[in-house]
matplotlib code that plots the C-alpha trace (Angstrom):
import matplotlib.pyplot as plt

x = [6.1, 9.2, 12.5, 14.8, 12.9, 13.0, 16.7, 17.1, 16.2, 18.4, 15.3, 12.2, 11.2, 6.9, 5.5, 4.3, 8.3, 7.9, 7.9, 5.7, 5.3, 9.0, 8.6, 7.1, 8.3, 5.7, 4.7, 4.8, 1.1, -0.9, -4.2, -2.1, -0.2, -4.0, -5.2, -1.6, -0.9, -4.1, -2.3, -1.4, 1.9, 3.2, 3.2, 5.6, 6.2, 10.0, 10.7, 8.4, 8.1, 5.7, 5.1, 3.8, 2.9, 1.5, 1.3, 3.9, 3.1, 1.9, 3.8, 6.0, 9.1, 7.8, 6.4, 9.8, 11.5, 9.4, 9.9, 13.6, 13.2, 11.6, 13.8, 16.6, 14.8, 14.5, 18.2, 18.4, 20.0, 19.2, 19.4, 18.3, 18.7, 17.9, 17.8, 15.7, 18.8, 16.2, 17.0, 17.0, 18.8, 18.2, 14.6, 14.9, 17.2, 14.2, 12.0, 14.3, 16.7, 20.0, 22.3, 25.1, 23.4, 22.1, 23.1, 23.2, 23.4, 22.3, 22.7, 22.3, 20.6, 17.5, 19.5, 23.1, 19.8, 18.7, 22.5, 23.8, 20.5, 21.4, 25.5, 24.6, 22.1, 24.9, 27.8, 25.8, 24.7, 28.7, 29.0, 25.6, 23.3, 20.1, 19.3, 16.9, 17.9, 14.8, 16.1, 13.7, 13.9, 13.7, 11.6, 11.7, 9.7, 12.9, 15.4, 16.5, 17.2, 20.8, 19.4, 17.9, 20.8, 23.5, 21.4, 23.5, 20.3, 17.5, 15.1, 12.5, 10.6, 7.5, 10.1, 11.8, 8.9, 8.7, 12.5, 12.8, 9.6, 11.0, 15.2, 12.2, 11.0, 13.9, 16.0, 12.9, 12.9, 16.3, 15.6, 13.0, 14.0, 16.4, 13.8, 12.4, 15.9, 18.3, 15.0, 15.3, 11.9, 11.9, 10.0, 9.9, 9.1, 6.4, 4.9, 1.1, 0.7, -2.2, -2.3, -2.4, -6.1, -8.0, -11.3, -12.8, -11.8, -9.2, -5.7, -3.9, -0.7, 2.3, 5.1, 7.7, 7.6, 5.4, 2.4, 6.3, 6.0, 2.6, 3.0, 5.6, 4.1, 3.6, 1.9, 1.0, -0.6, -1.5, -1.1, -4.3, -4.1, -5.7, -3.4, -6.0, -8.8, -6.1, -3.8, -3.7, -2.7, -2.3, -3.9, -1.9, -3.2, 0.5, 0.4, 1.6, 0.6, -1.0, -3.8, -4.8, -5.8, -4.2, -6.1, -4.6, -5.3, -3.2, -2.2, -0.6, -0.7, -3.7, -7.3, -6.6, -8.9, -8.9, -8.0, -6.9, -6.2, -3.6, -2.0, 1.8, 3.0, 5.9, 7.9, 6.7, 6.1, 3.4, 0.1, 0.4, -3.2, -4.9, -7.7, -7.0, -10.4, -12.3, -11.2, -11.7, -15.5, -15.6, -14.4, -16.6, -13.9, -15.2, -18.8, -20.2, -22.6, -22.8, -19.3, -18.7, -17.0, -16.4, -14.4, -16.6, -14.3, -14.1, -16.6, -14.2, -15.6, -14.0, -14.4, -12.1, -9.9, -8.4, -7.6, -3.6, -3.3, -5.6, -3.6, -0.2, -1.6, -0.2, -1.9, -5.1, -6.3, -9.7, -7.7, -5.2, -7.5, -6.8, -2.7, -2.5, -4.2, -1.3, 1.3, 1.6, 1.1, 3.4]
y = [-58.1, -55.8, -58.4, -55.7, -53.8, -56.5, -56.7, -52.9, -53.8, -54.6, -54.8, -56.0, -59.0, -60.4, -62.3, -65.3, -65.8, -65.2, -68.3, -68.1, -71.0, -72.0, -74.9, -75.3, -76.6, -79.2, -78.2, -80.9, -81.1, -81.9, -79.6, -76.3, -77.3, -77.3, -74.4, -72.3, -73.9, -75.3, -78.8, -81.3, -82.1, -78.4, -75.8, -72.7, -71.0, -70.5, -67.2, -65.8, -64.5, -66.4, -65.6, -68.1, -65.3, -66.0, -65.8, -67.9, -71.5, -71.5, -74.5, -71.5, -72.7, -75.7, -75.3, -72.9, -77.0, -79.4, -76.7, -76.6, -80.5, -81.2, -78.4, -80.6, -84.0, -82.2, -81.0, -77.8, -75.3, -74.7, -72.0, -70.9, -67.5, -67.6, -63.9, -65.4, -67.6, -70.1, -72.6, -76.7, -78.4, -82.1, -81.6, -79.9, -83.6, -85.3, -83.7, -84.3, -82.1, -82.9, -80.5, -81.1, -80.1, -76.4, -73.2, -71.3, -67.9, -65.9, -62.3, -59.1, -56.9, -56.4, -54.9, -57.8, -60.3, -59.2, -58.7, -62.7, -63.4, -61.4, -62.6, -66.4, -66.1, -64.4, -66.6, -69.7, -68.7, -67.9, -71.9, -73.0, -71.5, -73.6, -75.3, -74.0, -71.7, -71.8, -69.8, -69.5, -66.3, -66.9, -64.1, -60.9, -60.1, -60.5, -58.4, -55.5, -52.4, -51.4, -47.8, -49.6, -51.6, -49.7, -46.9, -46.4, -47.2, -49.7, -46.4, -46.8, -43.9, -43.7, -43.0, -46.8, -48.8, -45.6, -46.7, -50.1, -50.5, -48.2, -50.7, -53.3, -51.8, -50.7, -54.2, -56.0, -53.5, -54.8, -57.9, -59.1, -58.9, -62.0, -63.8, -64.9, -63.8, -66.1, -68.9, -68.4, -69.6, -66.7, -68.4, -65.1, -65.9, -63.4, -62.9, -61.5, -58.6, -56.6, -53.0, -50.9, -49.4, -50.2, -51.3, -51.8, -53.5, -56.2, -55.5, -57.8, -56.4, -57.8, -57.2, -56.3, -55.1, -52.7, -52.9, -52.7, -57.3, -57.3, -56.0, -57.9, -60.6, -64.2, -66.0, -65.2, -67.4, -66.9, -70.1, -69.9, -72.7, -72.3, -72.4, -74.6, -76.1, -77.4, -78.7, -82.8, -84.5, -88.3, -91.0, -90.5, -86.7, -85.4, -82.9, -84.0, -81.7, -79.0, -78.5, -75.3, -73.5, -72.2, -68.9, -68.2, -64.0, -63.3, -65.2, -65.0, -68.0, -69.6, -69.0, -66.3, -66.4, -70.2, -72.3, -75.5, -77.5, -78.7, -81.1, -81.2, -84.3, -83.2, -86.3, -86.7, -83.0, -82.5, -84.9, -85.0, -85.9, -83.5, -81.3, -83.9, -85.0, -82.1, -80.7, -83.6, -83.7, -80.3, -81.7, -84.4, -87.2, -88.6, -88.7, -88.2, -90.1, -89.5, -91.3, -93.2, -91.7, -93.6, -92.5, -92.3, -94.0, -97.4, -97.5, -98.0, -96.9, -96.0, -93.8, -90.4, -92.0, -94.7, -92.3, -92.2, -95.7, -96.8, -93.9, -95.2, -98.6, -98.7, -102.4, -101.1, -100.0, -98.8, -95.4, -95.7, -92.6, -90.4, -91.5, -90.4, -87.0, -86.7, -87.5, -91.5, -93.7, -96.8]
z = [-14.8, -16.7, -14.9, -16.1, -13.6, -10.6, -11.1, -10.7, -7.2, -4.3, -1.6, -3.2, -5.1, -6.4, -3.2, -4.6, -4.5, -1.2, 1.5, 4.2, 6.0, 7.6, 8.9, 12.6, 16.1, 17.9, 21.5, 23.0, 23.1, 19.9, 21.2, 22.1, 17.8, 16.7, 18.5, 17.1, 13.9, 12.3, 12.6, 15.3, 13.8, 13.8, 17.2, 17.1, 14.0, 12.8, 11.4, 14.5, 17.5, 20.0, 23.6, 26.6, 29.2, 31.9, 36.8, 38.3, 38.0, 35.3, 33.3, 30.8, 31.1, 31.0, 27.0, 25.9, 27.3, 25.2, 22.2, 22.9, 23.4, 20.3, 18.3, 19.3, 18.0, 14.6, 14.6, 14.2, 17.1, 20.2, 23.0, 26.0, 27.5, 31.4, 32.7, 35.9, 36.5, 38.0, 34.9, 36.5, 34.1, 36.3, 35.1, 31.6, 30.9, 32.5, 30.1, 27.5, 26.7, 25.6, 27.8, 25.5, 22.5, 24.0, 24.3, 27.8, 28.4, 31.2, 30.1, 33.2, 31.3, 28.2, 26.2, 26.7, 26.3, 22.9, 21.5, 23.2, 20.6, 17.7, 18.2, 18.0, 15.2, 13.5, 14.1, 14.0, 10.1, 9.9, 8.9, 8.2, 6.9, 6.5, 9.8, 12.2, 15.0, 18.4, 21.4, 24.5, 26.4, 29.9, 30.6, 29.4, 32.7, 34.6, 32.9, 33.7, 31.3, 31.7, 33.2, 36.0, 36.3, 36.5, 38.6, 41.6, 44.4, 44.0, 44.3, 41.5, 39.7, 37.7, 34.4, 35.1, 33.2, 30.0, 29.5, 29.8, 27.4, 24.9, 25.2, 24.4, 21.2, 19.7, 20.2, 19.3, 15.7, 15.7, 15.8, 14.7, 10.3, 11.2, 12.8, 8.8, 7.2, 9.3, 9.6, 13.9, 16.2, 18.8, 22.1, 25.0, 28.0, 30.0, 33.6, 34.9, 36.8, 38.3, 37.8, 41.1, 41.8, 39.5, 40.5, 36.9, 34.2, 34.0, 35.9, 34.0, 32.6, 30.7, 33.3, 30.7, 26.7, 26.7, 23.4, 21.2, 21.9, 21.3, 17.7, 17.1, 17.7, 15.6, 18.3, 21.3, 24.5, 27.3, 30.5, 32.7, 36.1, 39.2, 42.3, 44.3, 42.1, 39.5, 41.0, 40.8, 42.9, 44.0, 45.5, 48.6, 48.2, 46.9, 44.5, 41.2, 38.8, 37.6, 35.0, 33.6, 29.7, 27.1, 25.4, 22.0, 21.8, 18.8, 16.2, 12.2, 11.2, 12.0, 13.6, 16.8, 20.0, 20.7, 23.4, 24.4, 27.8, 29.4, 31.8, 33.5, 35.6, 37.2, 37.4, 33.1, 31.8, 29.4, 28.3, 24.7, 24.6, 26.9, 25.0, 21.9, 22.4, 22.4, 19.0, 17.3, 19.0, 17.1, 14.2, 13.8, 13.6, 16.8, 18.7, 22.2, 23.2, 26.9, 28.7, 25.6, 22.4, 19.2, 15.8, 13.4, 10.6, 12.2, 14.9, 17.9, 21.1, 24.2, 27.6, 27.9, 30.3, 27.9, 25.4, 25.8, 26.5, 23.6, 21.3, 22.5, 21.3, 17.1, 17.0, 17.8, 14.2, 15.5, 16.6, 13.5, 12.0, 15.1, 15.0, 11.6, 12.5, 15.4, 13.1, 15.3, 12.3, 12.5]

ax = plt.figure().add_subplot(projection="3d")
ax.plot(x, y, z, "-o")
ax.set_aspect("equal")
plt.show()
């Protein structure tokens, strides 16, 4: 390759000089980390946009909170864009968020949300050119476009959705190049709505973003939880949490279309080990015979209900190979 040619180019270089791996931030779930990145210790990619979308009360905001918590523990900058004005700081703190290290903004319109993200990233980069930045936008489904917000009445029209999708596309075209350039992981929360009058096929559609958002995503995760059968109750029949599934519908860093499960206990947060056992069996790290499981390398036998306690016990050498995979080796 003639280096003189490259020296004369301002916006081009060799592919071999590019760094596709800018790091990852854990989701708080080992199994979901594996689904997204192919590695239990990684998670959502820095330099890309990740979306969590699903119906109401399916743990979307909880996953965003865990990602912000993990980012803070790594010493990264963290920011929450709260367009819902419903973020609970007490609950966030109970999950490990340090409010003193979380940049908070609650803009009124979709355009303002993206603008405050851009302004914050550029302001940080004026003094720190390298530390990753993790931003959670909760949620794009609630943010009105400027046209909607400035309308004199509450009467809707058939063009509002198109105008909003157009505004989203314009905002994403501007902000997407900043992700990799400035080491930013943007986590967008979205909602699912049902199309009216659909008789056949899937009536579900994303509440916001149109097709543009789907194209810009590096990772897309759908959260699924039934409001009756997936409720977790204690011995007194009181609801203490929910469980459900996570479906990866787009992935630019690993294999797409994989699923796992999640479990959320309201006063504790996500169970980090939920879903891991199925993956360990699929990878032949653990074998199953009836209700009993065996760690292949050590011969350690256990039952599924014992998994969390056994993994937490650093003195149990029978689980050392599994803890090593999860990055929990002492």
